[in-house]
N, C-alpha and C positions, 0 to 999 in steps of 0.2 A: 369469742367471750367465754369466761369460766363460768359456768353455770351449777349451782347446787339445788338439788331438788328435795324437796320432804314430802312424804307421802306415807298415811297409815296403812294403805293398802295397797302392799308389795309382793313379789314373789316371796316366799312360796305360795302363798294366798294367791287363788286363782280368782281372778273378778275383773269385769271391764276396766275398772279402774287401773287396775296392776297393767293389764294389757296396754290401756291407754299412754300411761307413763313410760312403761317398756318402748313402745314403739317411736314414741318422740324423741327419747332417751336417744336412742340406739342411731335414729337418724340424725341427730344433733351429733353426736359422736364422729358419724361417717363424713358429717360438713366440716371437722377438724375443729369444732370447740371442744372443749372440756368440759364434762360432767362427772359431777359427784352425787349419790344417790341417797339419802339419809330414810331407813325403813325402822319401825319396831323390829327388835330381837327376836327372832323367830326360835321355835323349839331346836335343841342340838341335831336331833336325828332328821329334821326339816331343812337344815339351814341352806344345805346347797342344791335344793329340790327345784329344779328349773332354770336355776340361775344360768345355766349355759345357753339358755336364750338370749341372755343382754351381749352384745358387743364386748370384749375384753377390756377395751381400752377406757370404759364406764367405770367409775370405781363406786365401790358399793360400801357404806357406812351403817351401822346399827347404833341406835337410841339406846344407849344402855340399860336404863329401866325401863320395862316391859311387863305388863302383867298377864298371865295366859287366860283365857275364857274357857272354862270348862265345855261351854257349849259348843265350841267351833275349835277342834284342835289345832288346826291352822293358823288361828287368828290371836295374835297379842297386841294387847293394848298398850301404847307409849304412854309414860309418864314424863312430861317435861321435867328436865333436870338442869338445862342451860349449860351449864360451864362445861362438862366433856365435848357437847356436840359445837359448842362454839370455839373450844379449842381446834377442833379440826377445821372448821371453816375458816376460821382466822390464818392457818397455815394454807389452806387452799387459795385463799385471796378471791374471792368470787366478785364479779362484777355484777352479779344479780343472785335474787333467790326466787325460787317458785315453789310455793305450796299448793300441793293437789287435794290437800283435806285441812278442816281447820280445827282438828283436834290436839291430841299430842305432839306428833311430829310437826304439824301447823304450825302450833305455837312455839317448837324450836326455831323454826323457819323464821316464825315473826320475830323472836328475840334477838336471833343472829342477825337478821337485816338490820335493826336499829343498832345493834353496838357494832356493826361493822359500815353503817351508815353505805347501805346499798340497797337498790329499789327491792322491792318485793313483788312478786307476781304471784296471782291466785286462780285456780281454776274449781270452779262450784260443779261438783260430779253428782251428789246425792240430795233428794231431800229428805234428810233425817226427821223434819219436822212433821211428816207423814204418818196418818195412822197405822201403816203397815211396817214401817222401820221401827216405831215406836214400841209396837208389840213385840217385834222381831228382838229387840233389845231388852225388852221387858220393863219398861217404862210405862207410866199410866198415860194412857190417852185421853188427856184432859185440854180445855182450851188453855189453860194456864201454862201445861209444857208446851204445847205447840208454840205460842206465844214466845216463851222463852226461849225455846231453841230458833226461834228466827232471829230473835234480836241477838242472841249471841253470834250466830252465824254471819250477819248483814254485820255485827260489829267487827267481826273480824276483817271481812273482805273491805268494810271502809277503811281500812289501815294498810289495804294494797294500793301500790301505785296505777294497775290494772287488774280487771278481773275478766277470765274468758271461762265463757259458758257455752256448753256444744250445742244448745239450741236456742231459738228465740224464745221459747216458753219459758224457759228458765229465767233468761235476761229480765223478760217481764215481771215473772212473779221476783225475782231480787229488788227490782227498782220498785214494784208495790210495796214491799217491805221496809224500805229506806233506805237501798243501796245508794252511796254517791259517788264512789269511785267510778272512773270509766270502765264501761263493760263492752267487751268486745265477743261477738259470736264467732266460734272457732269449733271445728270438728275435730271430735277425737282422732281422727285419721286413720286410715290404714294401709298396708302395702297389698298391691293387688297380686291374689295369691297364682301359682303358676297350676294350670288346668291339669287333672290325672285323665289318661283316657277314659272313656266312656265304658271300655269293656273290662277294666278293672274295677271300676264303681259297680257295674253290674254284678260282675263275680263276687264282690263283697256282701252286696245286698243279699244275694243268695245266701252266702255263707253264714249272715246273719237273720236270715229267717224274715227278711223283708217282703213285704207283698210289693206287686205292681205299684200300688198306691201307698205312700207312706207320708204322715205328717212328723214334722222333727222339730226337738226343741233343747238346744245348747245353752246353757248358763247354769249358774248355781241351783240348788234344788233346796230352796227354803220358803217359810211361808210368805214373806211379801213378794214371792213372783207370781202367786194365784195359779200354779198349777192344777189344784184341784178343780178350777174351772175348764181347763183344757182336758183333764181327764174325763169330767163329766159331759163336757159337751164332744169328746171323740166316743164314748160310750153310746150315745144318741147315735152318731153316723155310724159305728160299726153295728148296731143292730139292725140297721136298713143296708148296710154294705160291709158283708163280712169278708170282703176280701182286704180290707184297709187295714194298716198298722200303724202305732204311734211308737217314735224312738225317742227318749230321754237321753240326753248326753250332759253328764255333769254328777256333781254330788254336793252334799248338805246336810244339814241337821233335820231337813224335813223328810226324809227319804222314808222311814218305817211309815209315818204317819198315811203317805202317799201309797206306799207299796200296801198298807192294809185297805185303803179305800178302792185300789185296784184289784183285791181280791174279793171285797163285797160286791163289786160292780160286776163280777165275772170276767176281767178283762184280762186275766194272768196271762192267758197265752197269745195275745194281739198285742201285749205293750212290753217294747223291747228295752231292758235296762242297758247301756253302753257304758256306764260309769264313767268316771274322770278321764278324760285323754289330755295329755300334757298339750299346751296350745302349739306350738310347734307340729307336733304330731297330728293334730286336729286340722292345721293348715295344709300341712304337706300331704297328708292323705285325702283332703278333700271329704272330712268327715260328714260337713252341713249337706252334700251332694246324696248321702245315702237317704234321703227324705227327696219327696218332690215339692214339699211346700212348709215353711219355716213359720211355727204358729206359736205364739206368746199370750199370754193374758194379765201380764203385770203393768201395773197401775204407777210403779214407782219409776220407770225408766226415763232417765234423762237422756241419753244417746247411747243405747247398748253397742259394744263393739260386735258382740256375736250376730247382731243383725245386719251391719255394716258388711261384715264378712260373708254372709250367707248372700245377701245381695250381691256383692262380688263376685259370688258362685253361680250367679243366675237365678236364685230361687225365689218364686213369688211368697209373698207374706201376707201373715194374718195377726194384726194385734188390735189393741184397745185404742179406742179414741181417747188417749192421756197424755198429760205433759208434753212431752217432745217427739211422742211416737207420731202424730198426724205429719211431721216434717220430714219422716223417713219413709213411712207409708203412705203413698198417696192414692186415695182409696178410688179403686177401679183402674187404675194404672198399671202400678206395679205392685199390686196386694189388695187386701178389702181391712179395714177398719171395722170396729161394732162398742158398740156401748160398754162400757166397764161391768165386768161381772154379768154380761146376759148371753147367758148360756145358750139360749134358743137361738138368736141370732148369730152367734159363734158357730153353733152347728150349721144354719143356712150357708155362712160363707164357708166352711168345709166342704160341704156338700156341692155347691156351685163349681169348687176348682176341682171336685173328685169328678163330675160329670162330664166338665169342658175341659179336654186335654189341651185344644190349640188356646183355650184363654190361659191356661196355664204357662204354656210356651212364651205366649205376648208378655204376660206379666213378668215372666222370668226375665226376658229380653231386655225388657224397661228395665228391672230393677239393676242389672249390668250397667246400664249407660247410668242409671243415679249413682250409682256406688263409685264411677270414676270423680264425680264431683267430692268425694272423701278422700281423695289420693293422699297419701303422706306426705310425700313430697310438696304438693301446693300448701297443704296445712302448715308445715315448717318454714316454707316462705312466709306466709301470715303472721306466723310466732316468730321470727326472727325481725320482720319489720315493727312489731310491737314493742319488742324487747329493745330495739336500737332508737325507736322514738323517744321512749321513756328515759331510756339514759342518755341521749341527747337533751332532753328537757330537764333532766335533772342537774346537768353539768350546765344549763343556762341560768337554772336558779341558785344553784351553787355560789355560780360568778356573781350573780346579784347580791347574795347575801354577805360575800365577801366584799364587795366593793360599799355596801351600805353600813359595814360596821364600824362604827366609832371609834373603836380604838385600833383599829386597821387604819383608819383614815388620818388619827392622830400619830400613828407611828411613822407612816409615810410620808407625811407633812415634815416631821421631824428630822427625818433622812433624806427630805429631797428628793422623793422618787415618786413616780406619776400613780394616781389610783389605778386599780387592774380594772379593765371594763369588761362586760360579759361577753363569753367566749362566741363566736359569730355561729 
């Protein structure tokens, strides 16, 4: 198949959406499909950053009109211009178009699908109507704003022939807000990482000054991730167990605020900032394994790729009982859940895994088993099945429309030719 992918979040910006799109595109290309990815036009000095992780056979195009966001140096917001992208799409002659976001690039994909008369697929990744994201993008957190955001999002995805949701919780939320398009639960998927030797991990932990017991977070450092909750809970754990450490991997616009919080809580010596690490290096070097437990307090997650990757490396998880998180973290099996923003209960969960090493190991082994359910090869098998089902259905619908068109029936009668029947 010839597949066009439109996404507002893609390299050089590192995010769960970027990783999911790249992983799926790479696997589709490896299977012989032709893939063209459309992204916002990034800053010149960042244009080629991290692009080496893509399969070189995938095409990469840019939506020409993109506005930089001053708060996020790696984020450009695409403005739909329609014609330039459509010209590229028309030359590519896609069988289908897949939009991974509903904003600028997603609208480009929607317009191109209508002009080219090919099916449009959509993936819902982010709850932009949630208060955390509204504040993140400096929008008013009001009932009217939330309603308008949901109405827009559902309106966009109702124009898709099929909608993918990485979790059942997201599917139910979309249906509750009026989604009519067929909705399919499909994991973001990950490739099983190669495991680095334990000796090398231990050596790196010593070099980074990480204690025998380390909690780790991997992801964007921004306000909607609720990292202040993690830091406050860790402060309580560290006060009782001075040999614990917290490692933070990532970057973002909330770094200064969190560093100030760490300094105020007198945790500077026990919190390690490892910074932004390229995704291929992160996986190649098994960076999540520098910690013993993966911890997050983000209430906005649909299906974070960082958690899937940590599970695939055998880490037990601690996360909030919100959105799609309970579908990844099975409480008491591969980790613990806690009520969102409950610092005291998060502290308790962290202490339980500190004290009970056999429990950590059992949960890590269970996490590894659960991660196999999200194998990228299996995910792409399901994705291809949905693509082909919709493409076949569209051909049948086109055959019926062609047969029932009065003008065609009149023309065929004049030429004494049989009226075409629907495709089998």
